DRENTORPA-230722 format. One line per field, with one value per residue (C-alpha): residue number from 1; x, y, z; residue in one letter. Coordinates in Angstrom, 3 decimals. Layout:
BEGIN
seq <- c(NUM:...) $
u <- c(X:...) $
v <- c(Y:...) $
w <- c(Z:...) $
type <- c(A:...) $
END
This chain:
BEGIN
seq <- c(1:2:3:4:5:6:7:8:9:10:11:12:13:14:15:16:17:18:19:20:21:22:23:24:25:26:27:28:29:30:31:32:33:34:35:36:37:38:39:40:41:42:43:44:45:46:47:48:49:50:51:52:53:54:55:56:57:58:59:60:61:62:63:64:65:66:67:68:69:70:71:72:73:74:75:76:77:78:79:80:81:82:83:84:85:86:87:88:89:90:91:92:93:94:95:96:97:98:99:100:101:102:103:104:105:106:107:108:109:110:111:112:113:114:115:116:117:118:119:120:121:122:123:124:125:126:127:128) $
u <- c(-100.043:-97.439:-95.987:-93.964:-92.175:-90.919:-88.257:-85.404:-87.837:-86.120:-86.302:-83.743:-83.397:-84.303:-81.611:-80.415:-81.016:-82.826:-82.909:-85.856:-85.648:-89.446:-88.291:-90.728:-91.744:-94.693:-95.637:-93.513:-92.755:-96.419:-96.244:-94.600:-94.609:-93.359:-93.775:-93.767:-96.774:-96.482:-99.609:-98.623:-101.203:-104.654:-103.943:-104.987:-101.946:-99.860:-97.489:-94.065:-91.777:-93.131:-90.442:-91.415:-89.511:-86.963:-88.754:-91.877:-92.641:-92.550:-90.571:-89.559:-91.503:-91.197:-93.768:-93.032:-91.822:-89.586:-87.675:-84.093:-84.088:-85.089:-84.044:-86.180:-84.027:-84.389:-82.482:-84.134:-83.370:-84.779:-86.879:-88.193:-87.849:-86.961:-86.330:-86.922:-85.285:-85.884:-83.038:-84.379:-81.886:-82.501:-84.907:-87.929:-90.372:-92.540:-91.608:-92.659:-95.539:-95.965:-94.002:-95.673:-94.599:-96.969:-97.368:-99.503:-100.182:-100.546:-102.618:-102.430:-98.658:-100.610:-103.568:-103.178:-106.528:-103.959:-101.577:-103.278:-100.483:-99.593:-96.727:-97.405:-96.054:-92.876:-92.892:-90.235:-90.285:-88.148:-87.591:-86.891) $
v <- c(51.375:53.906:51.709:54.370:53.439:55.819:55.087:57.149:58.538:58.717:60.218:63.331:65.752:69.144:71.856:67.388:66.261:63.756:62.125:60.701:58.364:57.369:54.645:54.896:51.653:50.464:53.237:55.433:57.304:58.568:60.805:63.985:64.924:63.817:65.251:65.288:66.108:65.176:65.260:65.964:64.260:66.193:68.216:67.571:66.156:69.385:69.450:70.538:69.785:68.885:68.525:67.618:64.706:66.296:66.238:68.148:71.819:73.541:73.954:72.916:74.332:74.341:75.665:78.038:76.664:74.510:76.911:76.938:74.194:71.201:70.277:67.820:66.085:62.520:60.251:59.493:57.884:58.231:61.054:58.577:59.079:56.077:57.323:60.915:62.318:64.973:66.315:67.692:70.044:72.330:70.452:71.673:70.166:71.346:69.422:66.182:64.053:61.400:62.105:60.518:60.395:61.050:61.343:63.194:63.897:67.712:70.246:72.333:71.069:71.720:70.140:66.756:65.963:66.307:63.440:60.070:57.797:57.650:55.708:54.439:57.270:57.326:58.575:61.809:62.977:65.750:66.478:69.142) $
w <- c(164.868:166.370:169.604:171.930:175.139:177.838:180.406:181.843:184.962:188.750:191.772:192.272:194.346:193.191:190.749:189.598:186.376:184.213:180.826:179.651:175.879:174.108:171.440:168.642:167.056:164.175:161.420:162.831:159.176:158.733:162.287:161.677:165.527:168.492:172.125:175.631:178.226:181.822:185.087:188.163:191.283:190.739:187.697:183.477:181.293:179.979:176.902:177.677:174.582:170.987:167.929:164.541:162.198:159.976:157.040:159.040:158.740:162.222:164.627:168.270:171.177:174.745:177.610:178.845:182.227:181.372:178.570:179.051:181.223:178.929:175.795:173.445:170.299:168.277:166.406:162.951:159.726:156.890:157.813:160.468:164.080:166.097:169.046:171.437:174.230:177.046:179.014:181.955:183.658:186.897:188.063:190.342:192.629:190.729:187.484:189.292:187.349:185.419:181.714:178.633:174.797:172.118:168.535:166.375:162.782:163.611:164.748:168.308:169.303:173.223:173.292:174.129:172.051:168.760:169.957:169.045:170.301:173.641:175.793:179.136:181.296:183.607:186.866:187.779:191.244:192.080:195.746:197.653) $
type <- c(Q:V:H:L:V:E:S:G:G:G:S:V:Q:A:G:G:S:L:R:L:S:C:V:A:S:G:Y:T:Y:M:V:P:Y:M:A:W:F:R:Q:A:P:G:K:S:R:G:A:V:A:R:I:P:A:P:D:A:P:G:S:I:F:Y:A:D:S:V:E:G:R:F:T:I:S:Q:D:S:A:N:N:T:V:N:T:V:Y:L:Q:M:N:D:L:K:P:E:D:T:G:I:Y:Y:C:A:A:S:Y:G:G:S:W:S:S:P:E:R:Y:D:H:W:G:Q:G:T:Q:V:T:V:V:S) $
END
């Protein structure tokens, strides 16, 4: 089992920054891909960014809407991810939503169905 716990959400003015954290525990050595998704009220859950573990194939991906503003990174030891971060700069009101950390064994990076483990989410609110 993989357990994910997010933190770092809050309310911020447009143009501000937030840093989200996701602490991973359990059999994290078995899960090569970590990602952030977000869900705005009345909308489906959408992918924000994904990062592979140090020894996993693949690249970092970002949604077009956050490219250049958000940065995903991770802390790891022995090729096992411990914490995944999402640095969010120049935030916009459309970035508002619940942000979820997720873990995948592979497949399409942006498909929620490919992720087997989810955190409980953290709320991000950007006010104009």
